[in-house]
N, C-alpha and C positions, 0 to 999 in steps of 0.2 A: 592513920594508916591511908584511909582511905581518900582522907583528904589530900595527902598529898600523891597520890597519884590522878587526882583531878587537875592539881597544878601544874605536875611536868605536861600535858597536851598544853594547857593553856599558853605556858611559857614558849612549849616549842611553836605554837603557830602566832605569837609573838615577836619572836626571833624572827622568823621567816617573812611576816608581816614586816617588819623592818626594813630587811633586805630587798623585800621587792622595792618599796616607795622608794629607797635609795638610789636603786636601780631604777625606777622613773625618771630622778630628779637629776641623776646623771645622766642618760639618754637625753633628755631635754635639753643640759648646759650643751651637751656634745652636740656636733655637726656631725650627719651618717649621709655620706657619701650614694646612698639605695634612697634615702627618702625626700632629699631634697639637695640643692644646692649649697655649700658653704658658705654662712655668710660673715666669714671672717674677709679680712684682705689679701687672701690667696691669688687674686685675680693681679694682684701689681707687687705680689712679693718678688717676685724675679725682675720686673722691669725696671731695669737698666743697669749702669755700661754702655759699653762697646754694642753697635748696631751689627757687627761682622761685613766685612766685603766695601769699607769704609771707616773713617778713621775716628767719625762721631761720634755722640753720646745721648741717651736718651733725655740725661738731664737739662742739655745745651740746648736740644732740639724743645723742649717743655717751656723753659722760660723765653727763647727766642721767639718762638710762634704765639704764646698767650700773651704775651705783651708787645711785641713789636708789630707779628704779622696778623694776626688774628683780625684786630679792629681794625686795620687797613685793609685788608682784604674784602671785608665782609662790607665796609663802607662804598667799596668799588662796585662790585655785584649788585647794588641797587641803583645803580646809574643805568639812564634807559638803553645804553649799548649792550650792557651786560643783561638786563633783562629780558631780552626778548632773542629766543631762538627759535631757528628752521629746523625743523625736524618732521619725517615721513613715517607714520606711525602705522601705516597703511600697509607697510610692507610684507609679502608673505613670508612665513620662516621656510629659508632654503632648506632645512636640513631633517625637518620631519612633520606630522601634520599636524597644524596648531590646534589641539584639540580641549584648550580648558580655557574657553575666556575669565576674566575673572567679572564678577556679577556682581562686584560689591559697587557701592556708588564711591568709594574711597578710592578707587581704581580708577575713577576715569577722570580725565584731564578738561579743562578750558583752553578752546582753542582763538588766535585773535585772526582778525579780518590784516590782508595784508596796508590797507588803509591807515588802521589803529595805530600800527607801527610806525614810531616818532623817524623821520628822514625818508620816509622809504621814497616818498613820490619823487625829491629829488635828489638822495643820494645811494638807495642801494639798488635802484636800476643799472646805475652805472657799476657794479660790483663786480659784475661777471663781462666785460669784452670779449665776445669767443675773437680771436685773432689766427686760429688755428688757419694751417694751408689750406685746407679743405674750402673754408669759409673765405676767406681773404681772395683767394686766384679764382673763384668759381666764377660763371660768368655772369650770375645775377649781381654780385659786386663790384664789376666795373663800372667806371662814370662813364657817362657820354661826351666825347671828347670834339663832338662835333662844333659846337658852337664857340670852341675857341680859335678863330680869326689865323692864327699863327699857326694852326697846325693843320699839318699836311698827314691823314690816316693814311694815305695809301705806300708814303715812303717811310714813315717810322711806326708803321701795321706790327703790333707783338700781340703775339696769339695768346692769353694767359689764360686761356679754361681747363680744367682739367677732370678727364673722363668722369663717368660716377666708382667708375672700378676703383683707380686711383685714388680717391677720394674716402673710398670703403679703407682702402692700405692705409691712407694718412692718418684716417681716424684709431686706425689701430695703433698705429706707431704712437698716438699721443696717451691711449690707455695705456701702452706701456711702460709708456715715460713717468706717469701720472702713479700707475701701479710699484714703480721702483723708488721712488718716492714717498708716498702716504701709508700708512700705520694700518690705515682704514678706511673704510668706506664714504663718501659722504651724501648727505640725500639734498644737497643746497640745490640741485637744477631736476630736483623729482618735483612733477609736475601736482604729485600729491602731498608733498610738502608744504607744511602749517606752520605759522609763525606761535608760539608760545608763549604766553609770561610769565618766567618761572617764579616770580614774586605771587603770583597767583595759586600754582599747581609746587605748592613745596614737597620736599624728600623726605617723606615718612612714614610706618607702617601704617600697610593696607589691608592687611589680612589674607595677603597672598601668597601662600604657603604649599606645603602638600608635594605631591610627586611632581608637577609640571615645574616650579621652583628648583626641584633638588634637581630635576632634568638638567635644569641650564647650569648650574652649578658643574654638575657631575660630567658633563659633557667638556667644560671648561676644564677642568682636571684631567680626566685621567685621556682625551683624545686632544688637545691642544694644546699643555703643559708639556714642557720637555721634563721627563721622571727618568729615574736611574732604575728602576723597577716598579713592578708592582707593590704596594704593601699587603701584609697579610690579611687586614682586614676588610676584609670587601664593603662593607656598610661606611666605611674611610675614604672617602678619593682622594684626600690630600697626602702633598710627598711628608713622609715623615723627616724632622729636621736632621735627624742621624743618617737619612740618605743624603740629604742637600749638599754633602762634599764630594758626593761622586761627581757631581755634575760641573764642568766649567763655569766658568766665571760668567758667559754671558746666559748660558740658559740659567744659571742659578739667580740672574737677576731678574732675567724673565719671572720665571716661577715667581720669588719674590714680591716682585709689582702690583701681577696680578693676586697674592696674597693678603696683599698690603688695600688694593682696591676692593679685594670681596670685605676686610677687616671692616674699613672706613666705613662702606655701607651698612653690614649689620650695625656699626655704632649709631650711626644716623638713626635705623629702624628702632635700636634701644631708647635712645633719649628722644625721640618724636614717638612715641607709642600709644597707642588708641587706646584711652583709659574710661572711657564712656562707657563703653557696653559690660567693663571689669566693675566700677566703684558707683558708676549714676543708675546702672538700668533704664528704665525706660522715661525716667526724667534728663537725660541726656540731651543735651543741646542737639539740634540737625546737624552743624558743622562738628560734631564730635570736642571730646574731650584729648587732649595731648600732652604727654608730657613723659619724663624719662621709667624706666617701668627696670628697677634695679634688681630682681626676680630674673627678667628676660636676658638681662646682662650676664649675669652669672652664669646662666645656663648656657650661653653663647661663649665666654670665655673662661669659666671656673678650669683650672689644672684638672682639677679630679672628673670635667665632665668632656675634656676634650682630649685624652690620652695624655695629658701633660705637651700640648702641642700648644696651647693659648698665648703662652708668654713668646714665642715666635711670629707667630698670627700677629699680635699688636707692634711686634717689633718691625714687621714688614709696613705694618701702616708709617710709622718711622721713614723708613726705606724709600719708600715710593714717593712720599713729601721729600724729602732731600730732592730725589730723579727730578722731579717735577718742580721744585722751586730754582735746581739747575740750569732747567731748560729755560725758566724766566728769565735768570740771570745772561745764557748764553744768547738769547734772541733780543735780549735789553736793549742795545743799540738802537735795535732794528722795531721795538714794541714802541719808542720812544718817539720814533717818526711818524708817528699813526697819527691819521685826523682824528677817529673815533665820533665820526660825525652822524648826530642825528638831528641835524635842522635847525639846534638850540645850542647857539654860538656859547651862549655861559655856561650852559653845564658840561659843554664838549669842553672848554677851555677846563672846569673843574677837574674832568676825568682824568684829561692828559696830565692835570697838575698830580694827582692823588694818585697815578701808575708810575710816575716820573720819581714822587715819596718815595713809595714802596720799594720800589727798583732800586733805589739810592739804599735802602735798608739792608736788602736780598745781597746788592754787591759787598756789603760791610760783612756778611756772614763766614766767618774765616775755615770754616770745615767742609767743602760742597763739596758734593759728586765728582768721582773724577771717571768722567765716558771714556777718557783717549785712551786707560789700558784696555777696552774692549775690541774686540776685533782688529786684533793685531799679529801681523806674520802668518806664513803658513800658507798655504795652497788652497787650505777648506776656508779662509775666512769667506770669500764671496759666499759662497755653499752657505756657510753655517747664517749669515746675515740675512740671504734671502730666507731661509729658514724661519729665521726671529721675526720676521714683517709680516709672513707669509699667516704662521701661526694668530699674530695678534688679529688680523685684518680679520682672522677666522672667527676669532672670538668675538670681533666687530657686528661680524654677521648673526653670529647666537643671540646677539641681543634683541633681532628680528623676533624671536621665539619666544622670548615672553611674553605671557599671557595676560598681564597687568598693565594699563596704559600706563600712569605714572611710573610705575619701576622701570616699563620700556622708556618712557621720557628719560628718567635720568641714569639709567643705565648707558644708554646710547650716549649721551652727551659727558658722562663721565668716564666711558670709553674711547670715545673720539677725545677730551681732553691728555686723556695720557697718551692715545695715541700720536697726537700733536707733540707734546715734550718728545716721546721718543723719535720722533720726525726732525726735530730740531738738535739733537741729541747725535743722530747718526745718519740722516740724509746728507750725501755730498754736498749738495746744495749751501748746505748750512757750516762746513767747513774748508771750501777753497777760497781762500784768499778773495777773491774778486767778487764771493756774495754777500760781505760786507754792505749796509747800508749806506748810501751817498750822505752827503750832507743834507740838510734842508728834505722838507716832503715830498712824497713821490707825487710824480704827476697825476691826477686824477685819471686821464684817459688810457693810462696804462697800468690799469690792475690786472691784467691779465699778467703782468709780470712780478707781483707781489709773491712773496714766499709763505704767506697765512693768507684766507682766506677769511674773510670778518668771523664767519660760523665757525671756523678754528680757534680764532682768538678768544671766543665768547665760551668755548667749549674748554679750552686750557686755562682761562682765569676761574671760571664757575666750577672745573675739576681740584683746580688747588685749593678752592675758597672752601669745597667740602672737605679736603684731607685735614685744612686745618682746624675746620670745626670740629672735627672728628677728634683732633689731638686736645683741644678745648674742652670737650666732653667728657672723654677721660678723668682730666682733673677733676672733674664734677662729681664722677662717679666713685672717684679715688676717696672722696670727702665722702659721698654721701655711705660709704664703707665704713671709713673710718669713724663714720657718727656712726652707723648700725652698732658697728661693734664696743664701741664704748658704753651704747644704750644696755645692750647685751651684758653688758660685764656687770654694770651697777644693778640689773635686776637679778640676775642670780649670783649677788656676792662673787665673781670672780671665778665658780664653778667649770668656765671653760678653759680657763688656765691649765692646761694639759702639764707644763711643766711644775705648775707646783706642787710642794712635798706633802708626801703621807700625812706628816704629822697636822699641816696646813688643812686638808680635808677633814681629820679625825676633829679637828676643833670646829668646822663648820658645821660638823654634821652633829655634834656635842650639845650646839649652844641651842638655845632656845626660840633663835629667829624661826619667824614665818615660815613655812614652806613658799620657796619662789612662787608664781605662776608661771603657765605655760603660754611661752612668748611662738608669736605666731606670724 
């Protein structure tokens, strides 16, 4: 009898231990939202089908970009014409005190001297010929006609001077005209602007984060994006996808373009993440070890971490890709007439041929973004268009508030690239019949009549290259997640499969298989 009473507690303890062990195995096998992002392919489960606001599908863009566009655009932006970008990184933040400068070495950039930019001495100086009336008709600009023997200055005298007050007013007219067409501010003529070799300053994770970085995007989304209403989550500044349908098409396009740009930047940071501090410690090389960080990608894009919004964010990347590609197609005839001058005739010709080849591929895309459906009809159209442009100009100015120079560089470049695309799609100069470029190259002495400046072209192509790269990187992350899922299934003997029948679970638990090791 005593023996029986002793065995009963032992059996009870054994049952409890077995149940506890099974609970641990199951907890290890299953993903939990409380401890870490899911390690399945949840980030991509819903990333397919139509994008909305256009007829194109995700799969169509994936193939077109990864096979046809990506290799071409990546080759183009390595050309000298597109490597050097003129930017002013010393501008003061116009909205708040710039109180958080990034001190990490990865935030800093390497600038170039003007003399080191190919073709600067012979071609770049003619880029901006100021032919505004305020300059053309000033007294200092007039030539001396006294040396002409056939000229009688008394009979043909023409007073072409303009008072200082009138020159000031004319300058204001020009500012107004430029603002009416441009969607972002340009640093081209700033005295503090420097040339930056983009290949020496690649876009990647720099460690810039925290309140300063969050304030940038919070200001963009909450103060400069069109919103139907504030969402109920104070710490979640984005517009919920369920609320986007309450916006008109123009405001919806604006939000999706900004969201797509933000998504693209996040993908760049995840794909070029600083791994040296994490894995190599003190033996990390001075330049750092960079590569894809799958855990960071999941943290930013797993549905369980983003209130289910991440799929829409990824679709917005494809949306803004279509928007910029449409701008390239619309401006294609003009871009094919550009010289792309760097002073190296051989490379300049290679650049022209490469661009012509890529534009030919872009023309063949069957489902371009249709901008003609926007800003049509009604008395409020012009007001809405001005709001659209002013909001984007404000966002371009917010980029001067970024506390990391490298982040600021790429933020300003990609914002200007998107702004240039919007200018092409919605500026009246690009819609009027007489705006089409004439056959043959534009005369070098009439640069002020060009529709796009060199910096705008450089920004447009590099911004599109960044979007193309993001879509290509998505494919890499998709492969990594699929491989990780297969590995985990093999390690755990398919324990994570939630759809597996109860009989299969019992069979696995009752088998004599060795207890799976913990996955990390």
